[in-house]
Backbone bond lengths (Angstrom), bond angles and torsions (degrees), N, CA, C in turn:
res aa  C-N    CA-C-N  psi(-1)  N-CA   C-N-CA  omega(-1)  CA-C   N-CA-C  phi
1 M - - - 1.459 - - 1.530 108.45 -
2 E 1.307 115.27 125.08 1.455 119.98 178.42 1.529 109.30 -82.56
3 I 1.315 115.74 133.42 1.458 122.07 -177.43 1.526 109.38 -97.66
4 N 1.317 115.57 129.10 1.460 121.53 176.89 1.528 107.39 -101.37
5 E 1.338 116.14 98.95 1.467 120.63 -176.49 1.526 112.00 -63.70
6 N 1.329 117.46 -33.63 1.469 119.47 177.78 1.522 110.56 -63.28
7 L 1.330 116.60 -43.30 1.465 120.83 178.04 1.522 110.55 -62.85
8 Q 1.328 116.54 -41.54 1.463 120.19 178.54 1.523 110.91 -61.99
9 N 1.318 116.53 -44.04 1.465 119.71 178.68 1.525 111.11 -64.67
10 E 1.325 117.07 -39.09 1.469 120.44 176.39 1.521 111.04 -62.46
11 R 1.332 116.48 -40.29 1.474 119.86 176.79 1.524 110.77 -60.21
12 N 1.337 116.51 -45.34 1.465 119.78 179.26 1.523 110.90 -59.03
13 L 1.318 117.10 -45.12 1.473 120.82 -179.72 1.526 111.22 -63.57
14 K 1.324 116.40 -42.33 1.478 120.03 179.37 1.532 109.88 -66.74
15 A 1.329 116.53 -38.84 1.469 120.33 179.00 1.530 110.61 -64.00
16 I 1.330 116.70 -37.52 1.471 120.26 176.53 1.524 109.61 -61.38
17 E 1.333 116.60 -43.01 1.470 120.55 177.50 1.524 110.77 -61.06
18 F 1.335 116.51 -44.58 1.465 120.13 178.20 1.525 110.91 -59.86
19 E 1.324 116.84 -43.10 1.468 119.94 179.17 1.523 110.84 -60.35
20 K 1.321 116.13 -46.21 1.467 120.27 -179.56 1.519 111.39 -61.59
21 A 1.333 116.69 -31.29 1.459 121.63 -179.92 1.530 111.77 -85.86
22 G 1.336 116.33 -0.43 1.459 119.74 179.67 1.519 113.62 80.00
23 E 1.317 116.86 12.38 1.465 121.84 -179.68 1.533 108.90 -96.42
24 I 1.313 114.22 71.63 1.460 121.99 -170.50 1.528 112.25 -65.95
25 E 1.316 117.88 -40.62 1.468 119.61 -178.04 1.527 111.89 -62.37
26 Q 1.340 117.07 -37.36 1.464 120.48 177.41 1.527 110.40 -67.29
27 A 1.334 115.77 -39.57 1.471 119.84 177.54 1.529 110.22 -63.48
28 I 1.310 116.34 -44.09 1.466 120.63 179.63 1.530 109.94 -57.97
29 A 1.308 116.69 -45.57 1.468 120.48 -178.25 1.532 111.53 -57.89
30 L 1.333 116.72 -43.26 1.461 120.19 -179.63 1.519 112.03 -69.89
31 Y 1.334 116.49 -44.06 1.462 119.66 177.85 1.539 110.45 -61.58
32 E 1.324 116.32 -40.48 1.467 120.40 -179.19 1.533 111.29 -62.78
33 E 1.322 117.29 -36.38 1.462 119.68 176.41 1.525 110.20 -59.73
34 N 1.325 116.05 -44.18 1.465 119.49 179.92 1.520 111.69 -66.72
35 V 1.306 117.08 -37.90 1.466 120.34 178.26 1.528 109.46 -65.22
36 T 1.325 116.67 -43.31 1.465 120.81 178.80 1.522 111.13 -59.26
37 E 1.329 116.19 -37.15 1.460 121.14 179.63 1.523 113.44 -82.44
38 G 1.330 117.89 -3.06 1.467 121.01 178.04 1.514 113.44 74.57
39 F 1.322 116.76 42.57 1.467 122.37 179.13 1.520 110.21 -47.66
40 K 1.322 116.89 133.77 1.472 122.40 -176.57 1.521 110.93 -97.66
41 G 1.294 116.20 59.36 1.453 123.93 176.56 1.511 107.41 -163.67
42 N 1.291 117.82 162.36 1.463 120.45 -172.05 1.529 115.28 -85.06
43 H 1.326 118.29 -18.65 1.467 119.90 -168.70 1.533 114.86 -54.63
44 P 1.335 120.48 -56.24 1.464 117.43 -176.10 1.528 113.04 -64.50
45 Y 1.312 116.95 -31.94 1.468 120.71 179.23 1.535 110.46 -69.02
46 D 1.326 115.66 -45.44 1.467 119.97 177.77 1.530 111.08 -60.16
47 R 1.329 115.55 -48.34 1.461 119.26 -175.93 1.524 111.64 -66.26
48 L 1.334 116.55 -46.05 1.468 118.93 179.98 1.524 111.32 -63.40
49 A 1.325 117.23 -43.28 1.468 119.62 179.52 1.522 109.94 -59.89
50 T 1.324 116.69 -41.18 1.468 120.73 179.77 1.531 111.00 -68.19
51 I 1.312 116.56 -44.74 1.474 120.20 179.26 1.521 109.78 -60.23
52 Y 1.337 116.07 -49.31 1.468 119.29 -178.88 1.526 111.51 -64.60
53 K 1.315 117.40 -36.06 1.463 120.23 176.85 1.530 109.72 -62.82
54 N 1.333 116.62 -44.58 1.463 120.63 179.31 1.526 112.29 -64.75
55 Q 1.322 116.47 -28.95 1.465 121.22 178.55 1.534 111.53 -86.83
56 I 1.327 115.82 0.37 1.467 123.47 -175.47 1.529 109.78 54.01
57 D 1.324 115.04 45.33 1.464 123.59 176.20 1.528 106.92 -108.87
58 L 1.314 114.72 76.26 1.464 120.69 -172.59 1.520 113.06 -65.82
59 D 1.330 117.66 -33.82 1.462 119.34 179.91 1.522 110.96 -62.04
60 N 1.324 117.23 -45.12 1.459 119.85 178.43 1.522 112.08 -71.14
61 E 1.331 116.94 -36.64 1.470 119.28 176.41 1.523 109.52 -59.35
62 I 1.313 117.25 -46.93 1.463 122.19 -179.61 1.522 110.70 -63.80
63 R 1.323 117.39 -43.33 1.466 121.19 179.33 1.530 111.41 -58.55
64 V 1.318 116.56 -45.76 1.465 121.06 -178.84 1.528 110.53 -66.40
65 L 1.318 117.32 -42.16 1.460 120.38 179.68 1.533 111.31 -65.51
66 E 1.327 116.73 -38.30 1.463 119.51 176.72 1.532 110.80 -62.88
67 K 1.329 116.65 -40.98 1.467 120.38 177.37 1.533 110.41 -64.33
68 A 1.333 117.19 -41.24 1.466 120.97 178.42 1.520 110.67 -60.69
69 I 1.306 117.03 -39.17 1.464 120.73 -179.86 1.525 110.26 -64.65
70 V 1.325 117.19 -42.84 1.467 120.22 177.38 1.530 110.11 -59.87
71 I 1.325 116.94 -46.30 1.468 121.51 -179.44 1.531 110.05 -62.23
72 Y 1.321 117.09 -45.25 1.465 119.51 -176.69 1.523 113.06 -75.52
73 E 1.325 118.09 -22.19 1.465 118.96 170.16 1.523 109.21 -67.10
74 E 1.338 117.12 -40.17 1.465 120.88 176.46 1.527 110.72 -64.45
75 I 1.327 116.68 -44.80 1.462 121.10 -179.54 1.526 110.51 -60.70
76 T 1.313 116.77 -41.62 1.468 121.17 -179.67 1.528 110.23 -65.40
77 I 1.322 117.18 -39.68 1.463 121.18 177.57 1.533 110.17 -62.75
78 E 1.331 115.33 -34.01 1.465 120.09 179.22 1.530 112.15 -75.72
79 D 1.312 116.95 3.40 1.468 123.49 178.05 1.524 113.87 67.38
80 R 1.303 116.78 30.42 1.464 118.85 172.33 1.526 106.76 -83.95
81 L 1.298 116.46 118.12 1.470 121.74 -171.76 1.519 113.78 -59.72
82 E 1.329 117.91 -33.16 1.464 119.30 -177.83 1.521 112.19 -73.25
83 G 1.317 117.39 -10.42 1.458 120.57 -175.37 1.510 114.82 -67.30
84 L 1.301 118.21 -43.00 1.457 121.08 -172.73 1.530 114.19 -63.73
85 P 1.332 120.17 -49.11 1.472 118.44 178.77 1.528 112.46 -62.47
86 K 1.322 116.22 -36.72 1.467 119.10 178.92 1.522 110.68 -69.81
87 L 1.319 116.65 -36.82 1.467 120.44 176.23 1.526 110.12 -59.76
88 F 1.321 117.05 -46.75 1.465 120.36 178.60 1.526 111.46 -62.71
89 R 1.336 116.23 -39.47 1.460 120.08 179.55 1.529 111.05 -63.96
90 F 1.332 117.12 -44.29 1.462 120.03 178.41 1.524 111.14 -64.45
91 K 1.328 117.49 -39.27 1.468 120.11 178.55 1.525 110.65 -64.03
92 N 1.321 117.10 -39.99 1.456 121.40 178.13 1.530 110.71 -63.79
93 R 1.330 116.02 -44.99 1.469 120.02 178.71 1.527 110.98 -62.31
94 L 1.334 116.43 -40.41 1.464 120.61 178.82 1.524 110.49 -62.42
95 E 1.314 116.17 -44.60 1.465 120.11 179.08 1.532 110.77 -59.09
96 K 1.320 116.96 -42.88 1.470 121.07 178.97 1.524 111.09 -64.76
97 A 1.328 117.35 -42.89 1.465 120.92 -179.59 1.529 110.63 -64.51
98 Q 1.325 116.81 -41.82 1.460 120.55 178.61 1.528 110.70 -64.89
99 H 1.327 116.43 -39.66 1.465 120.80 177.79 1.532 110.43 -63.18
100 T 1.319 115.99 -44.67 1.469 120.25 178.62 1.522 110.50 -60.88
101 K 1.329 117.01 -43.64 1.465 120.94 179.66 1.525 110.65 -60.82
102 T 1.330 116.83 -42.11 1.457 121.52 178.43 1.519 110.77 -63.24
103 Q 1.327 116.66 -44.46 1.468 120.99 -179.52 1.527 111.20 -63.81
104 L 1.322 117.12 -42.73 1.464 120.52 178.68 1.524 111.39 -64.53
105 A 1.320 117.11 -38.25 1.456 120.87 178.38 1.528 110.16 -64.75
106 K 1.338 116.89 -39.95 1.468 120.62 178.20 1.521 110.90 -64.89
107 Q 1.354 116.06 -42.34 1.454 119.78 179.14 1.535 110.81 -63.13
108 K 1.307 116.29 -43.08 1.454 121.04 -179.18 1.533 110.06 -64.08
109 K 1.332 116.00 -41.38 1.460 121.18 179.93 1.516 110.80 -64.36
110 S 1.337 117.85 -41.22 1.463 120.87 -178.96 1.524 111.51 -69.70
111 K 1.324 117.80 -29.50 1.460 121.26 177.34 1.528 111.91 -72.12
112 L 1.331 116.26 -26.96 1.452 120.17 -179.56 1.521 112.84 -78.16
113 K 1.324 116.08 -16.41 1.481 119.53 -178.94 1.498 111.45 -75.30
């Protein structure tokens, strides 16, 4: 699959406009397209992880962060200097999201007893 970076950047810009207008579902759809295509930049991953975190949708937050880590591991291998700090940041966010998911599952389980 050939990646059109201009189209991806246009999607990000349009998604930002949707977010500002409060049209979150439209923004999500555009960001998700870029994530599916393996966008080589942090913006859609950061925004989706934040949106999903705010929606308390931990499964999607974790999925997006895992994809970001794969992308940034590739970027780091390609010797792009900005890759490593972002890779660590995504790994840290993933760890926090997984911890939150575990804690919520424990709380839910204890309430069912």
